N, C-alpha and C positions, 0 to 999 in steps of 0.2 A: 316829886314822887318817880317819876319813870327815869329818873338817872341813878337810883339806886341799885347796889349791887348785891343786894341783901339775897342770902339763898332762899329759893322758893319751894316750899314742900309740894310734892305732886302725889305723893302716895304714901300710905300707912300700913304697917303691919305691925309685928312686935314693936317695931321703932317707925319712926317717921323719915322717907325718904326726901330728900332734898336735892334740887338741881341748883348748882353754882352757876350763877350768869357768867364768870369768867372764864368755865369751862363749855359753856354752851356751844361755841363754834367748834369743838371738836367733834363734831358730828354726833349722829345718834342712830338709832334705828327703834322701830316699833313693828314687831312681829307679832303673828299668831293668826288662827285658823279664821275662816268666814265668821263672823256672828260672836266674836270672842271680844268686841270692845275697842278695837284698835282704832276707828272713825273717832268714836268719844275720848280717845286718848289724845288721838292728832287734834282734836279740838280745844282739850283742856290745856295742852302745850301752848297753842296758838293764844288761845287766851292769857295764859302768863306772860308769854312773850310780849303780847299788846300792852299789857300793862306795866311792863319793865320800860316800855318806849321804843322797843324793837320792832321793825316793820316785819310782815310775814308773807310768803307768798307759798299758795296750798293750792290743789287741784280738788274740784267737787265733783268725785266719781260719781256717785249716786244720787246727787241733786240734795242732799241733806244737810249741806253746811250752811245754806242762807240764812239760814235762822239766827245765826251770831250777831247779826245786826240788831236783834231785839232781846229784853230781857228775858230770861227764864226763871228756873229755879222753884217752879211750880209742879213740874211733871213729878208724880207720885215714885218714880223709881228714883228720881233725884233726892227728893225728901228721904226715901228709905236709906238711899248711900250716905247722907249726910248724917243721920242718926247712927248709922251703923258706926261710922268714923267717930263718931261721938263731938261732931261739929252743931252747933247751936242752930245752924241754918245754914242756907247757901243764899249769900247777896245777889238777888237777880241784878243783871248787867249785860247792856248790850255794847257792842263793840263796832268802831270804823271799819268799815269793809268799803273796798272796790270791786266791783265785778267784772270779771274780763272774759271776752266770749270769742274765738276764732272766726264765729259765724256771724257775729255782731248782734245776736238776737237777744241774749240774755246777759248782756256786760258790753262793756266797750271793747270796740274791734281790736285782736291783736294781730298786728301785721308786721312782716317783716320782708326786705327785698331779697330777691334772687341771690343777689350778690352778696349782701349779709349773712345768707343762709350758708352759702360755700357749695363746693361741689360733694364732699364727703357725705354731709349730712342729707342733701338733697337726694342723693343716690339710694340712700336707705331709703326715704320716703317713698322713691320711686320704685323700690325692689329691684334694683339694677344688679346685674351679675359684675365681676372684675373687670372685664373687658369693656362693658358698657360703661361703667363708672370712670374707667382710665379715658374713654371719648369724652363723656362730660366733663371730665377735669379738664382736658383739652381744649375745649368750648370756652371754659372758663379763662384759660391762659390766653386764648385769642382776645377774649373780650378784655380783659387786664391789659393788655399790651396795646391795644387799638383805643383804648379809652371809651369803648361802649359800656353803656350804663344797662347792669341787667337789674331791673326795677320788679317786673310781674311776668308771668308765665308766656305772655303774648312776646316779649322782649328774649326770651330764651327759645321759643320756638322760632320766631325769626332768625335768630343766630344761628340755630341749628339748620335751617333749611339755606342758610347763606353759605355756611361752611360745606355743606353737601354739594351745594351747586358749584363752589370753586374749590373742591378737595384737591384737584390737581395743582392749581397753584399754591395751596398752604402745606402741600405735601414736604418740601425739601425742609421747611421751617417748623412744622409739628408733626412730622410723621403722617401715616396714614389715617385717614378719618373714615372708619369703616360705615358703607351706606346701610349696612343692615342693622349696626348700633343706632346710628342716628335716626332710622326710623323707629326702632324700638324706643327710644326717647321720646321722639314724637309722639308716639302712643301712650305711652305714661303719661305724657303731659297731658293731653288730651282726656284723659281717663282721671287725673285727677282733678283738672277743672270740671268735669261734670259731677265729682263727687264734692264740688264746694270748695275746693282748694285756691282756686282764684282770687276768693275772698282773703287769703292768708296772706299772699303776696301782691305787696304793693306798698303805697304812701298814704298817708304818713305812717311810718314804720315806728313799733314800739320801741320807746327809749326805757330802759330797764332801770335806769335811775328814777324814774317816776314811781317805783316801786318804795322809794326810800323816803317816806311821809310819814309825818305823825299828824294827828289832830290838835285842837285848840288847847286839849288838857295834856299834851304831851304822848298820849296813847299812840303806838305803832299801829300803822293802816294794816289790815289784814287784807292782803290781794288774794281773791278768789277767782281761780279759772273754772268756769262752766265747762265740765268735760263729760258730762253724760253721753252727748252726742257725740263727742270727740273720740270716745272710747270703742265706739264701733270701728274705729280704724287704729287698732293699739299700737301698731308702728309708727304712723304718723304722731300719736298722742307722746310716746316716749320719746320720739326725735325732736318734738317741739319743745318738750321739757328739757331735753339735752343742749339743744339751741339756746334757751333761757339762760342755762347754767353756764353756758361758754361765753354769753354777752356779759353777765356778772362778772365772770374770771377776768374778761379782757378789761371791762370798765372800770372795775375797782382798783384804787392804788394798794398798797401795801399799807399794812395797819399796825402790825406787831400784836403784843398781848393788849386785850382793851378788857375793861371792867364788865362788859356785855357785848352781844354781837351787834354787826352794823344791821345786818339781815339774817332770818332763818328761812329755808327752803326746804319745804317737804316734797318728797318725790314718791307719791302714792303708788302703787301698781309698779314698784320699782323693779321687779322681776323682768318686766317688758323691756326694760333697758340693756338686757342682756341676752336675749332671745335672740338667737341667729345673727350675733353681732361680730362684724369681723374682728379678729385679735388684733389687728393693729388699731382699731378705733377703741376697743376695749381697753386697750394700754393707755390710750389718750384719755380715756374717761376717767381711769386711775389717777393718771397724773393731774388733772383737774381737780378732782376729790381732794387729793394729796395737798395740793398747792393753794387752793381756794381759802384754806381756813386760815392762812396767814392775812388775808385781804379783811379778815372780820366778819364772815360769812359762814354760817352753820349750814349743814345738809343733813337733811333727817330721813332716811330711807324707811318706806312703809311697804310690807311686804308679807306673805302666809308665812315664808320658810326664811330663817335668816341664810339658810345654805344656797338659797336662790341666787345669793349674791357670792361674786369671786370674792377668793382669800383675800386679795389684796384690797379689796372695797371694804369687807367686813373687818380685817384688822383695824381700820382707821374709825370705827365706829364706838366712840368711847361710851355714850350715855343710850342704855339701852332699857327697853319695857318690851317683855315677852310675854305675850297672853298666850293661852293654852294652844296646845298642838294636838292632833289627833294621832292615834298609833293605831289604826285598824288592820293595817297589812305589816308583813315582814320590812318593807321599805319605809313605811312610816315610822317603824320603831327606830330604825338607823337613823332616820332623820331626827326623830326626836332627842334620841342620844346624843347626835353630833350639835345639835342646837343648844343642848343643856351644857356640853362641853365648852363653849363659847363663852360661858358665864364664870365669873370668878366664884367659887363653890362657898356656901354656907355650912358649916358643922352640923346647924341645928336641923337640918332637913336634906333630903336627898333630891336634888335638882331634876333628875331626869322623870322620878315618881311625880315630883310636883307638877311639871309643866304640862303632863295630863291631866290633873284634877283641878285647875285652875277653873274656877266659874267666870260668867260674865262679869266684867271690869276688874277683875282680881288679874294682878299679872308678877311675873318675876321681874324686878326693877334693881337695875345696879348703874349708879352714877358715877361720874367721875370725882376724885375728892380734890382738897387744893393743890396737891402735887401732881395731880394730873394721871392719877391711879385709880382702876375700876374699884369701888367698894364690894364687901361681899355681897351677893345677890339677897335680896330681900322679897319673900315672897308678902304682896301687899296689895290694898284694894287701891285702885287710883282716884284721886279727888273727883268729886262730881264738877261739869261745868255749871258756868254761871248763866250762859246765854241760851235762848229758845232752842229747843229741841226740833220743832217741826219745822221745814221749810216756809219761806215768804210765799204769800201769795203772787200772781203775777203783777197785780197791782202795785204791792208793798216792794218788789225787786225793782219795778219801772222809775217809782220815786227814788230810789238809792242811787240808779243810774243817771235820772235825769239831775241829780243834785250833786253830780261828781265835778269836781274842778278840772278835770281831764275831758269832759265831754265835747267840748269846741275843739280840742286839739286834736282828737281821734276820729270823731264820728263821721266826718266827709272825706270821700276819697278824693286823692289828688294824682292825677294821671299825667306827668309832665312828660317833655321829651326825652326819649330815652332809645336805647336799641333798637326798637321797631321803627320808631319815626327816622332816626338815623340812618339805618339801612334802605328804607322806603325811599329817603332823599337820594342815597347814593344811586340807587337803581334806577331813579328817573333822570339822573343828570348825565347826559352823553359823555362829558368830559371824564368821567370817572372810567371810562372804557380804557384811556391810555394809561391809568396806573393801577397799581396792585388793589385788588378787592380788599385785602385788610394789611395794614403797615405792618413790616416787620418789626421785630422787637431793636429800638434804639436806645442810645442815651436819653434819660428823661429831660425833657424840657416842659416849659409852660407853654399853655395854649398861645401865648401872645408870640413866641419865639418861632411858631410853623412847624408844628407837628402834624398837620392836616385838617382839613375842613370837618372830618369826624370828630378829632378829639379836641379840636376848638370849640364846636359845638356842645360837645360833652361837658367841657369846662365852663361855660357861659350857661348853661342850663342847669347843671348840678355840682357846684363848687363843692359845696358839703361832702357829696359821696366820692369826687376824685380825692380831695383832701384826707378822706378817711380809708383809702385803700391802703395804705401802710397798716394801718390797723386791723384791716380785714386779714391781710396776709400773714398778721401775727396769729390771728385767730385761727385762720388755717393750717399755722404751723402746730397748733395745739391739738385741733381736731382735723388733720388733713391735709397735709402740705401739698402744695403744687409741685414741688420738686420731686425728682425721683420717681414720677410715675411713669408706666410703660405707654409709649405713643401706640395708637391702633389707627 
């Protein structure tokens, strides 16, 4: 069953609109004003992918997607929708779900290390300006050269303090390290920690390959990130999802044309990704979106208006479901016209007029055909979901979390030797006074060949992290290279 690549019906108007699994990694868009049915459409598509055997990642912004674990079908609106579509009914069905939560309260903890996050994305979370971002990038460079492991916030604070104290010694190699910028970085790190950000940085770090699971019947696991609390910090939310996307890009091999995606990633509230985004970062996001489909990953952006997305991104979203847009002001009317023009017209109706008339659950739908071309847009009702519409109770959610096969791997925090401990030992060792505080960059050596106590200790305590340094630099090459930055 899950290995089938049969077309999947997702909506019905004059004609039934099908999604072709072989075209599902060409990315997609779910758009529409608040309350028009975007979340239900997201749920329906996630269910479809799961039944195909395709794992899914999605964020639960409003806290109403948890019910996907349980069978539904008895909601009066669902019954009404099925009847309107001429369906005999809706088969109640629950789906395999893994809950994730940055704060570790409503799902398995989502953690990464400071080093894996990289300076550019971390600077976005900390809301640093260009000069402060350059200084942060230099800190990462110093850590990489010295083999200092940046795992959690205390590691980065310790490194920042160390570099501030030894700025004169480091100047010839790394340029001026501004005390004021270091001070700003320290304050923002403290503020992030007070907001609970310390839970996000540390180990065990999330392995995104754990998203790639199916259940005993072959259905794809739906990975749900609990994001109602996280959305109180929109920039952190958007940067976290961008980091997850970059991890998938880095770790997945090239796949070529597949009968169905390896994974589908839904990016809800996608407009947040491009708000106040530096041009250089936006260009790299576009690059990731363009290239990641060759790895068998489909990315679906969910937003109120398609014009919220940059044209280079919008142009790559072949599968589209547009719910109603409102046109209360001249600006709204302009946006409606612009959104309608992104769809392939259907001579049977006026797209600009139709997009303002759609009722809840109705949409303008255009999927890619077998040749990869968008079909003429169809005004259609989205099929009803099979899972429960109401959220899980706290106890029901707890049962799902406790039964997860990943519980043992992620629940307990590991605090191993890293930059904080390494620099503390260095400061307490009198002999260190006679040597440079941070080794200058030299040809790469193994720990056994004598690159120094700090590097040797790092290699012994974290062989995996040192081994993946090349991988981290590749990722930074996509989302913010360490080279070519201005030194401050």
